[in-house]
N, C-alpha and C positions, 0 to 999 in steps of 0.2 A: 739703460735702467728705466728711462722714461717710458719706453715702449712696453717694458716688462710690467711697470706699475699700471699703465693703462689696460694692458691685457688682463692683469690681475683684477682690476676694478670691473672690467667688462665680464670676466668669467664669474666673479662673485655676484654681479648684478643678474647675469643669466641664470646662475644657480638659484638665486633668490626668487626669480620669476618662476622657475621650474618648481621650486619647493612650494611657493604660494599656490601654483596651479594644482600641484599634487594634493595639497591640503584643502583645497576648495570643496565644500560639501557638494555631493553629486548623487545621482541615482546609481546604485549598484545594479539594480534590476528595475527596469521600467514597469509601470503599472500593467497588470494583466488580470484577466477575469477567471473566476471559478464559480461553479455550482449555481447556475441560474435556475430560478423557479419562476412561477407566474407572478410572484409578488416580491422577489428578492434576488440579489446577486452579491457576490463577494469580489472585492477589488484588493489586490495584493501588490506590494512593491517593497523594495529595499533601498535604504539610504546609507551613505558612508558615515553619517553622524547620527547618534541617538537623539531622537526628538519626538515631539507630538505631531499629530497629523490630522487632516480632514479631507473629505471628498466633497467637492462642489459639483452639483449635478442638476439636471432638469430634463423634463420630457421634451421631445421634439415638437416644435410648433410650426404651423403653416405660415408661410411668407416671412419667416424670421430671417434677419440679416446676419445674426450670430446667436449662438446658444446663450440663454440667459444665465444658466448655472446658479440659479437663485437659491436652491436647496443645499443644505450643508449637513454632513454627518461627521462628527468629530470623535477622535480618540485622544484622551488626555494622558494615555500611557506612553511614557518615553520608551522608544524602541528603535532598533535598526530595521527590523522587519515589521512592516505595517500591513494590517489586515482589517479592513472595514467592510461590514455587511450593510448594504442598503436594503431597507425593508419598507413595506407599505407601498410598493410599486404596483402599477397596473399591468395586467397580462398583455402580452403581444404588443408592447409599446416600445418605440425607439427612445432611448435616452442618450444624453451627452454627459460626459464626466471629465473632471480634472482632479488628479491627486496632488495634494499640497502638503509638504512637510514644513512644520514651523520650527525653525532652528533656535537654539538656546538664546542667541542674541536678539531674536525677534524677526530676523530676515526669514524669507520663505523660499522654498525650492518647489517649483511648480512644473508638472508634466504638461506636454501638449494635450489639447482637448481630444478625448476619444469618444467612441460611441458603442452602445450595446443594445441588445433587444432582450426583453424578458421572455420567458417561455410562453409558447402559444397556448391557446385554450384547448380543452380536451378533444374537441371534434375538428380541429383545424389541421390542414395538411402541414407537414414539416419535413426537414431534411437534416441529416447529420453525416459527419465524416468519421472514418474509422482509421485509427493509427495503431501501430505497435512497433516496438524495437527501433525507436528513434535514436538510440544510443550511437555515439560517434563512431563512424567508420574512419579509421586512421588513414586509409588510402584515399578516401573521398570525404573529407571532413565537412563539406557543406551540403551533404545529401538531405539532411533533415530540413534545412532552410529551403531547398528547392521543393521538397515534398509538401511542406506546410504552406508554402506560397501557392503552389498549384491548388491545394485544398481550399485556400482562402478565396481563390478565384471563383469557386463554385458557390460561395456565400452560404454555407450551411448554418443552421441555427446553433449547433453545438458540435462537439466531437467527443468520441470515446477513445481511450487509449488503453491497450491491453498489457502495458508494462514494459520494462527495460527502457524507460524514458531516457536514462543516462547510462554511461558505461560503468561507473562506480558511484553508487549512491552516497558514499561518505566523502566524496571529493567535491568541494564547493565549486571549483571551476567548471566541473562537468555540468552543474546546474546553471550557474550564472551565465557562462559564455556559450556553452554548446547547446543546451536545451532551451532555456528561457531567452537567451540572446538571439539565437537563430530563429526561434519560433514567435518572436514578439509581434510581427505583422499579423499573424493569425490570432494570437492569444490576447492581444489588447482589445480585440473586438468580439471574439468568439470564445466562450468558455470550453475547457476540456475537462471531462469527467474521467478519472483515471483509477487504476489499481496497480500495485507494485508488481514488478517482475523480479527475477532472481538477482539482477544487477543492481537493484535499489538497495539490497542488503538490509531491508527493513530499517534503514538508518534514519537518524533524526532529520536530515535535510529533506527527505521525501515529505515528511509531515509538516515541515516548515514551509515548503514551497507549493505543495499540492494539498488542497483542502479535501478531506473526506469526513463525513459525519461521524464515522466510527471506523477504526482500523479493521482490516482483514476481510470484512464483508459488509456491503451495504446495497441498498436498492433505491432507485429513484424512478419517478414517472415523468414522462414527457409525451404530450398529446395523448393518443390512445395506446401508448406502449409503456412497458416497464422494463427496466434494465437491471440486471442482477450482477453486481461487480464482486468477483471472488478472487481473493489472494491465494492462488494455488501453490505458493511457496509453503503455506501452512499445510498441516496434515488434513486430508479431506476424505479419507476412506470411510466407509459406512460405519456409523456409530460414533464418529468424532463430533466434537462440538460444531465444527464447520459444516459437516454433512447434515447434521440436525437442523442448523440454522437455515441452510439453503433450502432444504425440503420444506420447512415451515413457511418461508417467504414465498416459494413457488406455489404452495398449496393455497395460500391466502390471496394470491394475486387475482384480480378480476380484469386485468388489462386485456385488450384484444390481441396485441402483439407482445410477445415475450422474447427478450434477447438476453443471453448470458455473455459476459465478458470476463475472461481470465487469461493468464499468460501462457500456460503450458498446453500443448496440443494433445487431445485425446486420439486424434487421427492425423498421421503425418507420413509423407513419403520421403522425408529427409534421408540423405545417403549414409549418415554416420552417427547421428545423435542417439539413436535407439537401436544400435547394432550396426556395425560397419558392413554395408551391403556389397562392398567389393571383396569381402572375405567370408561373410556369413549371412545369417538371417536377421531381418529387422523386426522389432516388436511393434512397428507401425504406430508409434505414439507413446505417450506417457501413461504407464499403467495406473499410477495413483489417481490422476485426474479422470481417467476413464471410469473410475468407480462412480462418478457423478452422472454418467450417461443415462442410467435408468431413471433418474429423477427428471432429466430433460425430456425423456420420452413420455413418462407418465403424466407430467404436468403441463404439457403443451408448449414447450419452448420451440420457437421457430428457427432461430439462428444462433449459433455459438461462435463468437469472435475470439481469436487468440493470436499469439505470435510465437516467440521463442525461436522458431526456425525462420531465418531471414529470407523468406521467399513468399510467393503467393500460391495458395492451393485452395481450390473449392471442391468439396466432395459432392457426390450425389446425395440426395436425401437418404438418411440411414435410420432404420428401425430394427431393433433386436439383432444388431450386427449384420444386417443385410441391406443392400441398396433397394429402394422402393421408389415408386413414382407418386405416391400419395401418403400423407400422414407420416413423413419422415423428417428428421431434424437435419438441417443443413449446417455444415461445419466449414468455417472460413478462416484460413491462416492468412493474416494480413501483416506479416512480419517484415515488411520492406520499407519502413519509414526512415531509415538512415543507417542502420548497422551494416557491417560487411556482408555481402550477399552470399547465400549458400546454394547448394545444388540438390535436386531430388535424386533418388536412387536410380540406377541405370534401367530398371524395369518398372512397369506400371503397377500401382497398388489397386486392390479390388474396389476401393471406394472412390478413387480419383475421378473427377470430371475434368478439371482444368488446372494446369500448372504454368507458372511463369517465374523466372528469376530476374527481377527488376525492382528498383526502388519505386514504391507506389503507395496509394491509400485507397480505402473503400469509400464509396459515396452512396447513401441510401435516401430515397425520397418515399414518403408514405402519404397516401390520401385515402383515409378510411380503411377499406379492405384491400387496397392496391399497394403493393410494395415493389419498387424498382431499385435494382442494385447495379452499380457500375464500379469496375476496377480501373483506376486511372494511374498512369505512370508519372514519373517526375517531369516529363516533358509535356504533360497534358493529353497524352494519347490514350484513348479508351482501348482496353485489351480484353475485357470480359464484362458480361452483363447477364442479368436474368430478371424475371418477373415472378412474383407470387400474387395470386388472385384471391387468396384467403389465408387466414392464419390456421394453425393447428388447433386453436381453441374450439373450432367447429367440429373437431373429431373427438374431443375429450368429454366424457360423461361417465356417470356411475363409478366414481373413484372411491376406492378404499381410503381411509384417512391417513394423514401424515402421522409419523410417530410423535408423541409428546416430547416436550423439551423442559428442562429444569430452568426456572427463571432466575438463575444465578450462575456465574462462572466460579464462584467460591466452592471449593471442595474440602476445605479444612475447617474444623471448629474446635474450640477449647472447652466449651460448656455444653450448650445445646444448639441444635441447628434446625431452622424452620425451612422446609423445602416446599416451594410452590411449583406445581406442574402446570403446563399450558398446552392446550390442544389447538390445532389450526382452526377448527370450527367450533362454535359454541354448542352445537348440537352433538358433537362427539362425546362419547363417554370414555373416561380414563380408568383403567384398572391397573393395579400394581401388586408386586410381591416383594418381600424382604428376606425370602429364604432361598433365593437363587433359582426358583422355579419359573417357568414361563407364565406370564400373565394371561388370564382367561376371563370370561364373563363371570365366573364364580370366584375370582380373586377379590382382593380388597378394592372397593370402589373409592376413587379419589373424590373428596368433597371439599376439603380445606387443607391448609398447610400441614405437611407431615412433620411432626416434631421428633427429632432424633436426639438421643442421649448417649449413644455409643457409635462406634464405627459401623456403618451400614451400607449395604449395596441394595439399591432400589432398581427393580426391573419394571418397566411400565409399557403399556400399549394402549392405543386408542381404538374404539370400535364405532362403526356406524351401520346403517342398514345394508351396506354393500360388503361389509367384512371387517377385517382386523388389519391394523397397521403392523409394520415390523416392530419389534421390541427395542426400546432404548434402555441402556443400562447406565446408572450413575452411581459412583462410588464416593461416599463421604467419610472422611477419616477424622476421628477425634485424636487430638494430640496436645500434649502439655505445652504450657507457655514456658519458653526458655528463660531462666533467671539471668539477670545481668551479673557480670563479674566486676571486681574492684581491683584493676591493675594499679601497680605502684609506679610513680615517676613517669606518668604518661605524657607523651608529646604528640603534636600533630603529625600526620603522615603515615606511611606504611614502610615496612622492610620489604626488600625484594631480593630474589636470587635470579641471576641471568645465566642461561645455558644455551649451548649451540649444538648442532648436530642433526643429521638426517635420521628421522625415526622410521623404522621399517614398517611397523604396524601402528599407524596413528590412531586407529579406532580403539585399540586396546593398550595404549601407552599408559604408563604409571608415572605420574609426576614425582612421586616420592622417591623414585630410583635415579632421577637425573642428578648429574654432578654440576654444581654451579661454577661457572668460570669467573663470576664476579658477583659481589653482593653490594647493597647500598640502600639508600632510603629515597622515597619519593613522596611528595605531598599528597598524591592520589594515584590511582592505577592508570595513569596516562602513559601510553607507550612511548610518547615523545620524550618523557623524562628519563628514559633508559637508553644510553648509547648502545646501538645494536647493529649487527651486520644486515645485509640486504634480505637474506632468506635463511631458512633452517635455523630458527632460534625461538626461544621462549622465555617466559618469566613466571615466577611464583611470588605473589604478593601475600604478606601475612601481617596481621595486626588486629585492630579492633574496629568495629563499626558502631556508631552511636545511634541508639534508638531514642528519639526525642519524647516518645510517649509509649505507654504499655498498650499492647493490643495486636491486631492482625496486620501483617505486612506481606506485600508481594514484591519480590525482587525479580527483575528481568534484565536481560542483556544479550549482546551479540558481538561476535568478533569475526575477523577474517584470519584464521578459520576455525580455531578450537578454543573453547572457553568452558571452564567449570567454576562454580561458586559454592563454597562451603561456609555455613555459619554454625558455630559450635561443631557438633559431630554430624550435622545434617548436610547432605549434598542437595542443594536446591535445584540445580540444573546442570546438565552436561551437554553442551552443544558440539555436535560432531559435523562441522562443515555443512550446515544447512542455512540458507540465507534468510533466517528469521530470528526474532527475539525469543529466546527461551525464558521460562519463568518458573518460579517456585514460591510456595506459600509457607509462612512460618509465624508463630506467635512469639513476640519478644516483650520482655519486661523493659521498662524505661532504664536506659543506661548503656554500658559498654558490653559488646559481645564479640568473641573471637571470630575472625574472618580469614578465609584463605581464597585467593583468586589464582587460578592456573590458566596459563595462556601458551599457545604454540602456533607457529605459522611457518609453512614451508614455501610460501609464494613470494616471489621477488617484489620488493617494495610495495607490499600490500598490508602493512601493519595497521590494524584497526580494532578498537575495543570500545564499547559503550555499555554503561551500567545505569539502571534506573531503579527507583523504588517508589512505592506508595504505602501509606499507613494511616494511622489515626489522625485525621485532620490534614493529611498530606495527599494532594493529587499527584499522579505519576509525574516524576521529574528526575533529572540527573541527580545522582547522589551528590550532595554539596561537598565542597572542599573541607568543611569543618565536621564532616561525618566520619572521616578516617583518622585513626589514631594508632600509635605504636608504643 
């Protein structure tokens, strides 16, 4: 009995220690760097407890025995995820920093001292690393750690990442342990500029952990180069908002070197992603992203970096679908940063220069008009290299203008719409039509905002001394504001119907014909609130959504893998298994509005659904729990 009592006390004491250790505040994610400029940098980290935080930092000093860390930047917002931007920094200067979380009781949680360097001056030599597809390889789960460690040994100023950072973007563990945890040696000292791949699923965690100045497309300058970061999960064919934005940015760029970074390959020798080469013909790349190639050729892009295919491939310079030795665009597939490796087709493609199936990264050094590239594997072995002695900018002249863009993403209006058109160059002239005819120099000349009072299609083109741009078409729809309803005996939450079964034609499935195996209620459209089988199941949520003010709303969302959203009789969006957030516009009166959410998934253990909205006085956010009613 005595031994039992002592054992009980010892076990209880041990459990108490374990519990205390488990509850002790800690870093979930150690501090890491994002988006360095000549005068600023962002430091991010995550803690187990919600708290305020600050960064202590200082520039490096000669003959110092320890960093002074005399400067402080504080965030008074209590949060688990901490994001502090240091501003007013000097270009090309080394700094030391420490991230400090201030816990509710007054104690602090401090990181080790780290270091970073601000971006170099415009004329200074610089170096950067290139990653893609660091997503976890289940057969080799430490590949990303080895690749990023080898890249750190080169001491680049920064890195670019072409997407598929993680295996599933809506799984927190993939971010915390597999990407950020394994890459911390690199990321605590060197910032990574990234763009999503299809495996990020456009999920909230990507935007929580990776800073981008705006989603889907952005550009940044470093030294004498400019980088154009394109989310090719979005639609990018000619005439889309993405295509127009990319053309405008390329046309306005004055950088000596131009680099494009996106996930999908316009040219690829993969054996089965674009047609199984053991049974038939390959498309030799992604046909959607290939629609951007004419822009790369026209506006002087030097190199296009991408991944998606987990291998290394360098093309010959390409111009107008032919290999050339001068004034061609180089395409580099650098998809070997951690994902399971893939193979090229059994025969050689017409554009291929070099192939290698190995975990790797790219490394580029630039000194004015000299560019040197190296491909380095996970063991530090150099396996490919080349030199460029001048950029394609030296070949580009006498360009016809870029197509004009509309200075708004809004395409719906309830009263009147003011449309502002922008040209790439202030000397370009913009002409437009509203009768579906092609714009010409004798069409309407754009001078100021176009005021619309009814549904209108605007076609527009820019003109300069060298000719005419392609035409851009913008459709603006006038639509009534939906009136609120007055439901009786309303309570919080939604009704749901749960169904199972394999759907033969998922693209054309009709949710109103499914038979529910179970019905119930849920506080919100969270799939975890519905007991469900592993795969081949779906749910239909019905009820009301509350609009806190009258006016213009945008709803967007994404699921793995099918999602439709209806408000009143309007289908706002219908996502058919594309890894992006779909959106829809609507005008709502303040109050309650009928809503229906339809979801289906045939993938094993891949249930995922996110819904957001923005509206009058509301920045884009998850729809709150008190927004759903039944």
